[in-house]
N, CA, C and O of each residue as an XYZ file, in Angstrom:
352
protein
N       0.844     -1.376      0.238
C      -0.192      0.117      0.169
C       0.687      1.245     -0.063
O       1.504      1.196      0.856
N       0.911      2.083     -0.693
C       1.318      3.443     -1.121
C       0.748      4.471     -0.186
O      -0.318      4.155      0.342
N       1.345      5.842      0.168
C       0.604      6.391      1.066
C      -0.523      7.318      0.457
O      -1.302      8.000      1.123
N      -0.480      7.233     -0.859
C      -1.657      7.589     -1.870
C      -3.135      6.763     -2.033
O      -4.113      7.113     -2.694
N      -2.947      5.488     -1.160
C      -4.012      4.619     -1.384
C      -4.976      4.941     -0.398
O      -4.569      5.410      0.665
N      -6.054      4.786     -0.558
C      -6.998      5.105      0.410
C      -7.098      4.043      1.172
O      -6.699      2.947      0.779
N      -7.707      4.251      2.506
C      -7.688      3.265      3.458
C      -8.865      3.187      4.265
O      -9.348      4.093      4.945
N      -9.398      1.685      4.085
C     -10.605      1.278      4.408
C     -11.204      2.045      6.157
O     -10.322      2.043      7.015
N     -11.846      2.318      6.356
C     -12.032      2.665      8.060
C     -12.726      0.902      8.245
O     -13.182      0.104      7.426
N     -12.522      0.858      9.661
C     -12.665     -0.245     10.354
C     -14.166      0.261     10.536
O     -14.398      1.425     10.863
N     -15.416     -0.899     10.250
C     -16.676     -0.831     10.710
C     -17.035     -1.892     11.721
O     -16.608     -3.046     11.694
N     -17.803     -1.425     12.553
C     -17.959     -2.310     13.596
C     -19.538     -2.053     13.781
O     -20.209     -1.060     13.498
N     -19.868     -3.173     14.301
C     -21.453     -3.432     14.831
C     -21.694     -3.061     16.516
O     -21.200     -3.742     17.415
N     -22.497     -1.926     16.727
C     -22.820     -1.264     17.851
C     -24.063     -1.612     17.961
O     -24.894     -1.321     17.101
N     -24.371     -2.354     19.158
C     -26.030     -2.695     19.594
C     -26.568     -1.669     20.097
O     -26.011     -0.861     20.840
N     -28.300     -1.630     19.511
C     -28.912     -0.451     19.343
C     -29.041     -0.056     21.024
O     -29.309      1.122     21.263
N     -28.877     -0.902     22.083
C     -29.181     -0.588     23.287
C     -28.080      0.164     23.768
O     -28.404      0.904     24.697
N     -26.691      0.230     23.391
C     -25.537      0.552     23.687
C     -25.719      2.028     23.032
O     -25.312      3.000     23.668
N     -26.281      2.183     21.866
C     -26.563      3.721     21.382
C     -27.457      4.610     22.257
O     -27.326      5.831     22.346
N     -28.359      3.891     22.880
C     -29.468      4.554     23.249
C     -28.701      5.647     24.807
O     -29.146      6.755     25.107
N     -27.797      5.108     25.379
C     -27.269      5.555     26.291
C     -25.834      6.866     25.946
O     -25.112      7.457     26.748
N     -25.879      6.912     24.714
C     -24.926      7.846     24.325
C     -25.439      9.103     24.183
O     -26.640      9.356     24.281
N     -24.645      9.842     23.973
C     -25.071     11.388     24.009
C     -24.044     11.690     22.732
O     -22.891     11.258     22.694
N     -24.822     12.723     21.418
C     -23.823     13.185     20.775
C     -23.140     14.490     21.711
O     -23.915     15.197     22.355
N     -21.801     14.734     21.741
C     -21.518     15.867     22.028
C     -21.806     17.346     21.840
O     -21.356     18.246     22.549
N     -22.595     17.481     20.819
C     -23.344     18.771     20.303
C     -24.500     18.876     21.194
O     -25.144     19.922     21.122
N     -24.844     18.050     21.951
C     -25.952     17.872     22.494
C     -25.934     18.271     24.348
O     -26.843     18.681     25.070
N     -24.455     17.928     24.664
C     -24.197     18.476     25.841
C     -23.406     20.246     25.960
O     -23.102     20.872     26.975
N     -23.306     20.533     24.884
C     -22.949     21.934     24.914
C     -24.075     22.639     25.215
O     -25.197     22.521     24.721
N     -23.677     23.409     26.095
C     -24.631     24.763     26.621
C     -25.704     23.984     27.874
O     -26.809     24.372     28.253
N     -25.250     23.289     28.128
C     -26.257     22.343     29.345
C     -25.734     23.025     30.347
O     -24.580     23.455     30.325
N     -26.865     23.242     31.693
C     -26.852     23.614     32.697
C     -25.846     22.363     33.745
O     -26.011     21.143     33.739
N     -24.688     23.256     34.678
C     -24.154     22.566     35.381
C     -24.476     22.930     36.758
O     -24.169     24.013     37.255
N     -25.278     21.736     37.529
C     -25.684     21.766     38.649
C     -24.797     21.050     40.117
O     -24.122     20.021     40.168
N     -25.077     21.910     41.049
C     -24.221     21.538     42.457
C     -25.326     20.215     42.983
O     -26.266     19.788     42.312
N     -24.882     19.700     44.446
C     -25.384     18.538     44.802
C     -26.721     19.006     45.267
O     -27.655     18.235     45.483
N     -26.789     20.647     45.452
C     -28.338     20.796     45.946
C     -29.425     20.905     44.863
O     -30.593     20.900     45.254
N     -29.136     21.019     43.348
C     -29.595     21.023     42.262
C     -29.623     22.980     41.900
O     -30.659     23.538     41.535
N     -28.862     23.409     42.016
C     -28.601     25.149     42.244
C     -27.768     24.995     40.547
O     -27.244     23.890     40.407
N     -27.665     25.615     39.749
C     -27.220     26.187     38.842
C     -26.038     26.872     38.847
O     -26.029     28.098     38.952
N     -24.975     26.182     38.737
C     -23.679     27.004     38.699
C     -22.548     27.123     37.528
O     -21.360     27.436     37.606
N     -23.359     26.758     36.416
C     -22.942     27.204     35.583
C     -23.459     26.443     33.790
O     -24.539     25.858     33.702
N     -22.863     26.531     32.990
C     -22.853     26.034     31.713
C     -21.868     25.251     31.225
O     -20.711     25.595     31.466
N     -22.105     24.087     30.473
C     -21.144     23.560     29.351
C     -20.843     24.526     28.309
O     -21.754     24.792     27.525
N     -19.434     25.239     28.133
C     -19.180     25.698     27.293
C     -18.103     24.785     26.311
O     -18.139     25.011     25.101
N     -17.433     24.063     26.678
C     -16.607     23.071     25.453
C     -16.421     21.687     26.253
O     -16.588     21.507     27.459
N     -16.081     20.873     25.396
C     -15.344     19.636     26.021
C     -14.225     19.609     25.232
O     -14.108     20.138     24.127
N     -13.121     18.757     26.044
C     -11.741     18.743     25.451
C     -11.713     17.078     25.393
O     -12.214     16.563     26.392
N     -11.311     16.342     24.592
C     -10.581     15.065     24.221
C      -9.285     14.723     24.545
O      -8.591     15.669     24.174
N      -8.494     13.750     25.111
C      -7.683     13.238     25.396
C      -7.512     11.954     25.000
O      -7.857     11.115     25.832
N      -6.954     11.442     23.672
C      -6.652     10.173     22.872
C      -8.114      9.978     22.580
O      -8.563     10.512     21.565
N      -8.788      9.378     23.241
C      -9.905      8.546     22.721
C     -11.127      8.753     23.915
O     -12.041      7.950     24.106
N     -10.910     10.028     24.665
C     -12.296      9.849     25.369
C     -12.231     11.443     26.167
O     -11.189     11.951     26.581
N     -13.342     11.944     26.241
C     -13.472     13.088     26.810
C     -12.812     13.436     28.555
O     -13.139     13.082     29.688
N     -11.841     14.230     28.018
C     -10.975     14.461     29.132
C     -11.626     15.447     30.247
O     -11.796     15.121     31.421
N     -12.001     16.854     29.619
C     -11.937     17.981     30.547
C     -13.205     18.770     29.785
O     -13.321     18.984     28.578
N     -14.284     19.199     31.066
C     -15.021     20.187     30.617
C     -14.653     21.569     30.863
O     -14.036     21.876     31.883
N     -15.044     22.541     29.865
C     -15.147     23.821     30.107
C     -16.105     24.389     30.603
O     -17.059     24.153     29.862
N     -16.467     25.109     31.568
C     -17.594     25.246     32.283
C     -17.554     26.924     32.323
O     -16.511     27.548     32.517
N     -18.787     27.511     32.120
C     -18.856     28.838     32.323
C     -19.463     29.275     34.159
O     -20.379     28.784     34.819
N     -18.774     30.041     34.388
C     -19.793     30.070     36.020
C     -19.876     31.551     36.130
O     -19.070     32.215     35.479
N     -20.750     32.140     36.872
C     -20.912     33.459     37.290
C     -21.383     34.519     36.082
O     -20.937     35.664     36.146
N     -22.044     34.250     35.268
C     -22.485     34.610     33.891
C     -23.414     35.631     34.448
O     -23.532     35.339     35.638
N     -24.105     36.643     34.194
C     -25.146     37.046     34.386
C     -25.214     38.053     33.036
O     -24.324     38.191     32.196
N     -26.332     38.617     33.065
C     -26.900     39.430     31.602
C     -25.957     40.725     31.615
O     -25.778     41.271     32.704
N     -25.468     41.145     30.702
C     -23.923     41.689     30.614
C     -22.722     41.674     31.235
O     -21.775     42.413     30.966
N     -22.767     40.650     32.244
C     -21.634     40.443     32.879
C     -20.854     39.207     32.721
O     -21.322     38.257     33.347
N     -19.671     38.946     31.975
C     -19.167     37.896     31.128
C     -18.768     36.789     32.685
O     -18.264     37.276     33.697
N     -19.100     35.401     32.562
C     -18.221     34.762     33.442
C     -16.924     34.352     33.531
O     -15.998     34.862     32.900
N     -16.844     33.563     34.199
C     -15.187     32.707     34.333
C     -15.241     31.481     33.598
O     -16.307     30.917     33.352
N     -14.174     31.073     33.258
C     -14.237     29.885     32.399
C     -13.490     29.041     33.544
O     -12.595     29.475     34.270
N     -14.068     27.674     33.561
C     -13.308     26.583     34.816
C     -13.420     25.553     34.129
O     -14.363     25.196     33.422
N     -12.010     24.840     34.427
C     -11.786     23.731     33.564
C     -11.889     22.409     34.619
O     -11.132     22.296     35.584
N     -12.785     21.578     34.334
C     -13.158     20.278     35.215
C     -12.708     18.780     34.332
O     -12.680     18.608     33.113
N     -12.419     17.921     35.316
C     -12.119     16.943     34.825
C     -13.517     15.944     34.374
O     -14.438     15.707     35.156
N     -13.466     15.578     33.360
C     -15.059     14.928     32.934
C     -15.716     14.355     33.806
O     -16.889     14.436     34.169
N     -14.355     13.417     34.295
C     -15.036     12.267     35.086
C     -15.460     12.737     36.530
O     -15.878     11.979     37.405
N     -15.303     13.988     36.639
C     -15.711     14.825     37.992
C     -17.395     15.109     37.855
O     -18.117     15.439     38.796
N     -17.715     14.953     36.819
C     -19.221     15.314     36.491
C     -19.844     14.165     36.406
O     -19.220     13.108     36.321
N     -21.397     14.244     36.423
C     -22.138     12.941     36.468
C     -23.271     13.856     35.047
O     -23.338     14.982     34.556
N     -23.848     12.764     34.913
C     -25.118     13.117     33.883
C     -26.287     12.084     34.589
O     -26.348     10.861     34.714
N     -27.142     13.165     34.965
C     -28.132     12.754     35.647
C     -29.470     13.525     34.928
O     -29.605     14.730     34.712
N     -30.297     12.550     34.668
C     -31.760     12.950     33.865
C     -31.235     14.184     32.798
O     -31.842     15.255     32.792
N     -30.250     13.992     32.040
C     -29.800     14.531     30.881
C     -28.972     16.392     31.558
O     -28.591     17.378     30.927
N     -29.018     16.084     33.037
C     -28.382     17.129     33.680
C     -27.224     16.928     34.032
O     -27.089     15.749     34.358
N     -26.283     17.527     34.130
C     -24.737     17.771     34.424
C     -24.442     18.115     36.086
O     -24.417     19.261     36.535
N     -24.253     17.035     36.787
C     -24.184     17.284     38.345
C     -22.696     17.641     38.413
O     -21.987     17.266     37.479
N     -22.105     18.389     39.512
C     -20.535     18.213     39.864
C     -20.620     18.086     41.177
O     -19.602     17.926     41.849
């Protein structure tokens, strides 16, 4: 095979039940982030990947109308998704 030859992508079969538990990352952006009391502390601004997994979430906290918030980086493993809401 030369460098100009196309590479065939590996196709794998994924069970439908497994896909039902997955979220497109586009649906995770702009989601609120709640604390353990259920109070909104910020929202997901961006997600960062390392190798083959989500490693960090950039959360905007303390934003109000006309006042920009601060960006905080949180390890993705420190977030939980409960009923489509992020909990920290």
